[in-house]
N, C-alpha and C positions, 0 to 999 in steps of 0.2 A: 191215716194214707188216701188221698183222694186222684186214686189214678183212674186215668180215663184210656180205655184201650182205644185203638186205632178205629177200628168201627162204631165205636159208640160217640163218634166227637158231633156228630150233626144233632144229634137228639142233645148232648151235651150244651152243644152253642144255643140251643131253643129255649132250653129249660133251666141250667143252670148254671152257665156261666158268670151272668150278673152277680151273684153272690160271693164271688171270689175275688181276690185283690193282687193276687201272685198265679202267675203262669208260667209253666217251663214246657217247653215244645222239644222234642228230640226224635232221631230216629234217622235211619239211613237216606230215606226219600227228600232229600234236599228242598226240593221243591215243593213237597206236601208240607214239609214244616212251615217254609216262607209263606204258602197260601194259605195254611189255618191260623198263623198268627197274624194274616192280615183281615180273616173274617173275624177273629178274634176284637181287633182294633177297631174294626166298623161296626161290632156289636156294642159298643159302649157308649155310644152317641157323643164322643169326643169330635171334633172338626179336624181332621187328620193334616189338613193342609196348615194348620195354624201351630207357629213355631215356638209359641208361647205354651200351648198344651202337651204337644209332644215331642219328646227329646227323643231322637237317635243316638245310638251308642256302639260303636263296635268293641266287643270284647276284648280283644287283642290289646285294645289301647288302655285300658282299664288298671290303673294301680291300685290294687287292693281293693278293700271293702268301701271305703272311705266314698270314691266317686259316684258308685250307684245308690248309696243311702244317700248322700246327700242331693240327689237329684230325685229322688222319692220323696224326702223329705220337706223339701223345699215346695214354698208355696207359691201356686203361679202368680204371673204378673198381674191379672185380672180376674184371678179367682177360678172359681170351677175344677170341674175334673179335669187330671193331669196323667197323662201316658207317658211312660218310662221303657223304651222299646232297645233291648238289646238283642244285636246279631253276631252270629258267629262264635258262639258259646264253645267250649269244649271243655279244658282239664284247668282252666282257671281258680286257683284257691280264692281267691279275694272276693270272687262271685258268689263262689258256695258259701263263705262266712256271712255274705251281705244278705241271701236268701235264707241262711237260717235265722239272722238277727230278726227282719223282718216277718220270717213265719211266726216268731215268737209273739209279734205284735203289729199285726196286718197294718198300712198306711190307712186312713179315712180317707184321705183325697184325690190317693192317687192308684193307680193300677200299673204293675209291672210284667211285661211281655221277655220273655226270654227265649230267643232262639236258638237252639243249640244243634250239635251235630249228631252221629250214632254213638250215645254215651252207654258206655257197657254198664251192665249191672252192679258194681261195685263203684262207680265214678262218684266222685265227692258230691257233684251237682245233683245225679239222680239221686242220691243215698239222701241228700236233703229235702228234695222236692216230695221223693216218696213217704218220706219218713213224717212228713206233717198235714194235717188234715188240711191246714189252711191254703196250701198249695195245692194247684191242679198241673197235675203231670201228665202231660200227654203224649203218648206214643205215636207216632209217625212211620209207618212201614209200607212199603211198597203195595200198590192196589195189587187184590185178588183179583179171579174172574168175574166174581158179582160185581165189584166196584167198577171194575174197567166197563163194564155192559152199561151200568148207571151214567157212567160219565160219557159213554157213546150217545146214549138215549138223549142225556140232557142237551151235550154241545149239537148234536145234528137237530133233534125236535127243534131248538131255537133258532136253527136257520130253516125251518120249513121243509127238512128232508128226512127221509126213511133209507134205510137200509138192507138189504138182502141177506141171507145167513151165511152166502158163500164171501163176502165184501166183511162181515165182522167178523167171520172166523180169522179171514186177514188181519186184520184190523188189531185183534186182540193180540195175538201173535206179535204185533208190531210195537205194542204199547205197554207201558207198565214200570219201568223202570224208575220214572221221575215224572210225579203229577204234572210240573210246569209243562215240562216238554210232550206228556200226552195231550194237554190241553191246548196248547201250540200247534201240534199236528191235527187235532180234530177240526180246529178254527182253520187251517190252510187249508183242509180238506172240503170245509163246508164252502169256504170261499172258489174253490176250484169247482165245485159242483153246482154254484150259483143256477138257477134255473132249470135245473132238473129236479126231479121228485123222490126220485129212489137211487143210492149210491151204489155202484156195485163195483166188484171185485178189480174190476180193468181202471176206475178210479181209485182206489185205495194202492194199488201197485203203481200207478203212475205219479202219485203225487207223495205220498207217506213214507216218511224214512221211518228207522229203528230208534223209536221215542226210549229204548231201553240203555240208551248210551253206548251201546254193543251187542248186536247179535248172537246171541247161545247157539246159533244154528252152527256156526264153524265147531265150537267144540263138539256138540251131539256128533256131527259130521266124522269129526275124528276117531272120536269111540266107536262107531259104527266101521271104519273102515283101518281100525286097528291101529292109528298111527300116533304115536305116543309124543314125536317131536312137533305137530300139529296140534294136539292136544296140549302140552304145556303151554306154547305159544299163544294159544287161545287163551287158556285161563291167565297168564299171564296180564293180556290186554283187558281183560273182564276186572282180575282185580285193580290194576292201573286205574279204570276207569270208575271202581268204587260201585261198581254192578253187583249187587249180593251175591256170592257164590250159590245159594239155595236156588236162585233162579235157574241154574243150570242143571241141579238135578231136577227139578220140576219137568224141565223142557226134555230132559234123556228118562224123564220115567212114563211121561207122556208119549214118546217114540217106542219103546219099550210095551209099551199095552198096547201100540197099533201095530206092533210087527205080532205080537201077541195072537190078534184076532186074525191078522192077514194070514200067519202062519197054520194056525186053524182051519182056514177055509182053503188051504193048499191041501193039507192032509185030508181031508174031508171032500174035496168037491177033485184032486188031482189036475188042479188047476196048476197052470205056471206063475212063477211069480209075476211076472209082468202083466199076465190076464186078472191076477188077486188086486193088484194096483190101479187097475185100470178101473176096478167097479167098486173097491173097498177105498183107495187112495184121496178121496176127495179132501180138498185144501191142502195138499201136499204141494210145494213148489216143484215146478218142472225140474231146475235146475237140481233138486235133491232125489229127484224120483230113481235114476241109475244106483245110487249109493244105499239108498233102502230096497231095491229091487235085488242089490247084490246081497247084502244082507238078510235075507229073506232066504235068497240059495244058500247060505251058508249054516243059518241058526237054525238048530232044531227047536220043537215046543218046549221040552225039557228045560234045555238051556236056557231061552229066554226067560220061562219063570222063575230060574235059580236066580238069573239077575235082577229079576223084578225085585226078588225078595230082599236081593242085598241093597237095591235101590232105596226101598221101604224103610230097610233099617239105618240106613244111612240118613235119610231127612230125618228120622226119630232121633239119632244121635245126636245130628247138627242142631236140632230144637233142643235137645235137652243139657248138651253141652257146647254153648255157641260161642265160646271162647277158643276151642278147637274146630269149628264151622269148615274155615276153608281147607285146612289139613286133610280132617274127614273126606270132604268133598274131591279133591284132587287125587288123595290115594284110594277112595274105590272108584272113582271113573278111570284112572290107570290102568287098577285093576282090568276092569270090565274090557279096556282098550286092549291090553295084552291077550284075554280071550278072545277078542275079534281077531287079532293079527294071526294067532294060532291057529284059527279056521280057515 
C-alpha cells in the first residue's frame, strides 16, 4: 500500500512521485485535488499543451475499463512519455477495474492520474488504490490551520506583502474549505493591497469573502442563541455546499473554549460580560459580540465545560465513524442548542 497522507504530499512530490506510474487523488477538497493533480502532471516533464502527449478524460463518459486501458497502453504518435488524466471520478466500476489491471503490471511509457471526489473507505476505486503498492493513493483534505498559515505566507510573500496578527486571524477564519478558492481569495487580497507593505484587518474585511463555500458562523450563532430552526437551516446549507460538517464542530469547539476563558475571567474579576469581551474578545467580529455577550451571561463555567466535553467526544466519534459524521454533528449540536434555549 502506497498511501500518501494529505500533509505528506509536498515531500512525496519532491522525492517519490517520479517512481510511480499510477496516481489516485481523492478527498472532500475538490480544489486541492485539482491543484495537486496539476502539480503531479507538471512534475513528469511531459508538455501539458501537447494533445498527442496528454489525454484528458471525463470519468462519467467512460464505458467500462477498455477506454482507459486503450489510452494508457497506446503509443504516442511521436513517442515519448504519455499522460492520461481522468477527472470527476467517483463510483465508476470500469475505472476501478482498469486501475486494478494496470496496478498488476504498470505501463512503461505512460502515467495515469485520476482525480476523484470524497471516496468513502470502502469505495471500489479507493480499495484498489490503497491495496496496491504500485498506485500512489493521495488523500486531499481541507487545509488545517498550519497549512493555511503556510498558504497565506507563500501567496503574500510572493506579492511582497506582510500581514499583521489581527488580519492573519481574520484571514484564517475566512479560508479553508477549498484550496483553489482560498488561493484565489489570497491573490485577490494581494492585488487589492498592491503598493502597501503590511496587510491589515480592514483590508481583509474589505476584500476577502468566505472561501469555505459557506461561513459556519451562522451555525455557531444559532447554537449560542438556542435557535434550533436557524441551526437546521444553516446545516442544510452547509451540507448542500459540500462543506465538511466537521468544520462546524471545530468552530463550535473554538467558540466554547473562548467562552470558558471569558467566563473564568468574569468569575475571578467580577467583571461584566461586556467588559470581559472588550479585553479578551480580540478578533471577534463586532456583529457577533452581542451574541457572545448574551451567551456569557447565561452559561455557567461548569455548563460550558460540560459542553466542551461533549464537543470533544463528538469530534472523536465523527473521526472514528466517518459514515455517521453528519448525523453525529447535527445530533450533538442540536443537544447543545436546546441547552442554550433552556438557559
